[in-house]
VOGU-3710 file (C-alpha; in Angstrom, 3 decimals, decimal comma):
1> amnspfrsvt> -3,726/41,232/35,260  -2,781/44,637/36,628  -3,885/44,015/40,208  -2,347/40,576/40,682  0,659/40,273/43,004  3,991/41,367/41,551  6,094/38,506/40,158  9,863/38,699/40,160  11,707/37,288/37,146  15,446/36,990/36,629
11> tpekvrlrvd> 15,307/36,751/32,839  12,871/38,444/30,446  9,750/36,442/29,687  7,474/36,696/26,688  3,981/37,911/27,598  1,161/35,798/26,156  -1,919/37,815/25,325  -5,271/36,394/26,299  -8,181/36,479/23,845  -9,865/39,185/25,947
21> dflllnenga> -6,720/41,376/25,766  -6,500/40,839/22,002  -10,171/41,776/21,527  -9,723/44,916/23,618  -6,718/45,979/21,514  -8,641/45,206/18,325  -11,721/47,203/19,436  -9,452/50,168/20,116  -7,972/50,094/16,611  -4,582/48,594/17,435
31> faeysktell> -4,646/46,420/14,286  -6,467/48,825/11,949  -3,529/49,040/9,522  -3,393/45,245/9,123  -5,807/43,393/6,856  -6,082/40,318/9,078  -4,693/39,387/12,467  -5,031/36,200/14,483  -4,069/35,328/18,037  -2,233/31,989/18,187
41> dgeiyfmnaq> -0,870/30,754/21,522  -0,936/34,301/22,885  1,030/35,740/19,938  -0,403/38,092/17,311  0,043/37,067/13,679  -0,526/39,357/10,706  -1,686/37,511/7,597  -1,005/38,636/4,032  -3,789/39,628/1,688  -5,316/36,561/0,073
51> qsrhariktd> -4,497/35,698/-3,503  -7,356/34,866/-5,867  -6,547/31,125/-5,929  -6,817/30,951/-2,136  -10,077/32,932/-2,141  -11,579/30,797/-4,928  -10,729/27,470/-3,248  -12,106/28,718/0,071  -15,309/30,005/-1,552  -15,847/26,827/-3,583
61> mafelglilr> -15,263/24,559/-0,561  -17,601/26,621/1,654  -20,250/26,512/-1,086  -19,943/22,710/-1,496  -20,057/22,150/2,280  -23,095/24,427/2,540  -25,001/22,595/-0,197  -24,361/19,189/1,372  -25,075/20,271/4,956  -28,404/21,837/3,897
71> qmdtelrpiv> -29,481/18,468/2,478  -28,581/16,704/5,728  -30,623/16,714/8,928  -28,186/18,959/10,792  -27,828/22,439/12,266  -24,227/22,581/10,989  -23,331/25,268/8,442  -20,037/26,589/7,047  -18,969/30,112/7,977  -16,075/31,767/6,146
81> eastrvsdys> -13,372/33,529/8,200  -15,211/33,650/11,511  -13,107/34,327/14,593  -13,238/31,167/16,671  -12,264/31,050/20,330  -10,345/27,781/20,648  -8,658/28,572/23,977  -8,016/31,504/26,318  -4,909/32,304/24,248  -5,972/31,476/20,681
91> lpepdivvts> -8,486/33,269/18,483  -7,776/32,150/14,917  -9,879/33,019/11,886  -10,062/29,695/10,060  -10,891/29,882/6,373  -14,011/27,770/7,015  -15,663/26,839/10,305  -18,367/24,165/10,170  -20,455/25,058/13,215  -23,903/24,921/14,754
101> ykgphivple> -23,454/28,494/16,091  -25,897/31,067/14,734  -25,224/33,945/17,130  -23,683/37,365/16,425  -20,443/36,921/18,358  -17,225/34,913/18,229  -17,794/31,247/17,348  -17,572/29,200/20,573  -15,351/26,116/20,619  -18,129/23,720/21,654
111> svallvevsd> -20,117/24,517/18,468  -17,295/23,581/16,058  -17,514/20,282/14,133  -14,820/20,829/11,485  -12,214/23,458/10,619  -10,768/23,998/7,143  -7,661/26,039/6,307  -6,609/26,778/2,728  -2,838/27,021/2,366  -1,073/28,938/-0,359
121> ttlkidlgrk> 1,894/30,225/1,623  0,857/29,140/5,151  1,242/25,344/4,926  3,970/25,220/7,595  1,798/27,127/10,106  -1,412/25,275/9,171  0,226/21,833/9,569  2,335/22,973/12,542  1,256/25,579/15,073  -2,427/25,648/14,063
131> lriyaaagia> -2,655/21,846/13,969  -1,276/21,664/17,541  -3,629/24,415/18,767  -6,695/22,818/17,162  -5,811/19,324/18,412  -5,154/20,555/21,968  -8,522/22,359/21,904  -10,228/19,095/20,953  -11,420/20,179/17,482  -12,798/16,841/16,236
141> eywvidaegk> -11,642/17,168/12,627  -9,310/19,486/10,734  -8,692/19,784/6,997  -5,819/21,654/5,346  -6,088/22,234/1,614  -2,610/22,567/0,109  -3,321/24,670/-2,998  0,236/24,356/-4,328  0,507/20,587/-3,834  -3,133/19,976/-4,854
151> llhqmwwpsa> -3,709/17,892/-1,707  -6,134/17,848/1,193  -4,690/16,854/4,578  -7,448/15,332/6,691  -6,910/14,921/10,445  -9,183/13,601/13,180  -9,117/12,073/16,676  -7,351/14,940/18,506  -4,828/14,476/21,306  -2,941/17,006/23,430
161> ksyrekrvva> -0,340/17,760/20,721  -1,600/16,386/17,404  -4,177/14,213/15,685  -3,962/10,442/16,062  -5,404/9,813/12,606  -4,355/11,498/9,352  -4,678/10,903/5,663  -3,861/12,841/2,521  -6,343/12,991/-0,348  -5,464/14,281/-3,818
171> lgarveamtv> -7,647/17,199/-4,923  -10,047/15,767/-7,468  -11,063/12,866/-5,206  -14,044/12,764/-2,860  -13,378/13,498/0,815  -15,540/11,865/3,471  -15,572/13,538/6,878  -14,627/11,088/9,618  -16,525/12,864/12,419  -19,657/14,211/10,683
181> aglgvetagl> -21,712/11,262/9,461  -22,805/11,587/5,837  -20,644/14,593/5,013  -18,729/13,938/1,805  -17,334/16,568/-0,557  -16,206/16,346/-4,178  -12,919/18,244/-4,563  -12,692/18,068/-8,368  -13,570/21,748/-8,785  -11,081/23,090/-6,248
//
């Protein structure tokens, strides 16, 4: 912050933006020329425009999750591309957030049951940096749909740096959530 005591450094240090700083920049149009930006570990990432395959998989998965969750006795619903505050330094926009939040603002961490990312060209980030951020934040379950490889990476039981449990399911098979009882999704149409 501006009014904190001056710190002396001998070598240049990278400045990590906080979510509040990022939101302030965004509100003032700093990212207007970019289609989508995310804050990950205090660093701003610009994402490419989504290809139709990515958009279709995301839409179909959100639709399937929505149908199933509506039949269950739960407040959980899928939201597509909702900014989700996972820490003071990370404000990603996951492809799908399964949440109990119904408010008008940023999705709060404590409302998140499951995050889903669809990977066309972002598999390395989704299974690397984002996986570490989501695990450290305590996101109970995380799915990455690898569109190219036709696989769904399912991770649960978060720790400080990763997920203790992981499995890979071929698209076409049914996926059962490990942390939301009764939530199972057919992936044949994806």
